[in-house]
C-alpha positions as a printed NumPy array, in Angstrom:
array([[  0.   ,   0.   ,   0.   ],
       [  2.881,   2.367,   0.814],
       [  4.491,   1.66 ,  -2.582],
       [  1.191,   2.395,  -4.312],
       [  0.964,   5.785,  -2.597],
       [  4.542,   6.629,  -3.639],
       [  3.794,   5.701,  -7.242],
       [  0.607,   7.777,  -7.301],
       [  2.475,  10.734,  -5.781],
       [  5.23 ,  10.442,  -8.427],
       [  2.637,  10.324, -11.227],
       [  0.911,  13.377,  -9.753],
       [  4.215,  15.251,  -9.643],
       [  4.921,  14.451, -13.3  ],
       [  1.438,  15.517, -14.396],
       [  1.748,  18.773, -12.453],
       [  5.162,  19.468, -13.996],
       [  3.844,  18.837, -17.516],
       [  0.757,  20.982, -16.976],
       [  2.87 ,  23.852, -15.664],
       [  5.227,  23.529, -18.649],
       [  2.3  ,  23.557, -21.093],
       [  0.581,  26.543, -19.491],
       [  3.859,  28.527, -19.463],
       [  4.361,  27.725, -23.139],
       [  0.81 ,  28.831, -23.986],
       [  1.196,  32.13 , -22.13 ],
       [  4.523,  32.766, -23.868],
       [  2.911,  32.26 , -27.266],
       [  0.077,  34.607, -26.355],
       [  1.916,  37.424, -24.594],
       [  5.608,  37.502, -25.586],
       [  7.366,  38.638, -28.743],
       [  9.546,  36.173, -30.664],
       [ 12.824,  37.426, -29.177],
       [ 11.546,  36.984, -25.62 ],
       [ 10.197,  33.52 , -26.44 ],
       [ 13.547,  32.459, -27.914],
       [ 15.518,  33.856, -24.953],
       [ 13.237,  32.051, -22.48 ],
       [ 13.396,  28.82 , -24.491],
       [ 17.199,  28.96 , -24.649],
       [ 17.31 ,  29.5  , -20.882],
       [ 14.967,  26.515, -20.405],
       [ 17.175,  24.365, -22.661],
       [ 20.214,  25.378, -20.58 ],
       [ 18.495,  23.76 , -17.584],
       [ 18.024,  20.421, -19.377],
       [ 20.255,  17.457, -18.427],
       [ 21.93 ,  17.334, -21.87 ],
       [ 23.135,  20.962, -21.653],
       [ 26.896,  21.116, -21.168],
       [ 28.968,  23.436, -19.04 ],
       [ 31.172,  25.832, -21.021],
       [ 33.853,  28.267, -19.758],
       [ 31.716,  31.234, -20.836],
       [ 28.277,  29.841, -20.101],
       [ 26.2  ,  26.837, -21.094],
       [ 26.419,  24.95 , -24.385],
       [ 23.306,  23.469, -25.967],
       [ 22.627,  21.776, -29.285],
       [ 19.45 ,  22.789, -31.07 ],
       [ 18.754,  23.484, -34.742],
       [ 17.108,  26.704, -35.858],
       [ 14.262,  24.576, -37.214],
       [ 13.675,  22.918, -33.844],
       [ 13.985,  26.227, -31.979],
       [ 11.439,  27.769, -34.36 ],
       [  9.056,  24.851, -33.808],
       [  9.326,  25.201, -30.025],
       [  8.642,  28.962, -29.977],
       [  6.133,  29.054, -32.837],
       [  7.932,  31.083, -35.507],
       [  9.65 ,  30.487, -38.859],
       [ 13.165,  29.059, -39.129],
       [ 14.264,  32.3  , -40.781],
       [ 12.937,  34.395, -37.897],
       [ 14.668,  32.146, -35.352],
       [ 17.92 ,  32.588, -37.285],
       [ 17.535,  36.386, -37.381],
       [ 16.861,  36.534, -33.635],
       [ 19.878,  34.3  , -32.877],
       [ 22.054,  36.542, -35.065],
       [ 20.814,  39.644, -33.228],
       [ 21.397,  38.015, -29.828],
       [ 24.904,  37.09 , -30.987],
       [ 25.562,  40.701, -32.057],
       [ 24.278,  41.845, -28.649],
       [ 26.826,  39.566, -26.95 ],
       [ 24.26 ,  37.269, -25.318],
       [ 25.354,  34.075, -27.064],
       [ 27.494,  32.466, -29.729],
       [ 25.886,  30.267, -32.376],
       [ 27.627,  27.928, -34.854],
       [ 25.349,  25.461, -36.615],
       [ 23.36 ,  23.537, -34.021],
       [ 25.767,  24.486, -31.221],
       [ 24.79 ,  27.513, -29.157],
       [ 26.741,  28.841, -26.177],
       [ 24.499,  30.967, -23.967],
       [ 26.737,  33.314, -21.999],
       [ 26.307,  33.619, -18.248],
       [ 25.242,  37.032, -17.009],
       [ 28.046,  38.834, -15.229],
       [ 26.988,  40.046, -11.788]])
């Protein structure tokens, strides 16, 4: 009985996490511009287990096509935003590899 309760609790936690993720994504699509959505998505991807530590920040691998699909824009727009963020000194992008720089405090 105790194992059953633990399993149900774990399932509830996963469902809550997924619902929160989905509602955040929906509000981003509704209320944020593309640049903000991309910045937030990149920050989320930096928190994923497959993100790698880098001397200047965090390195992630994501194609412009996949990034565009996640944020709900065209591949071209995702590429333009990444280029602008690179010019602003927020990141470095080469192919699918993106290094998101840490903020200096």
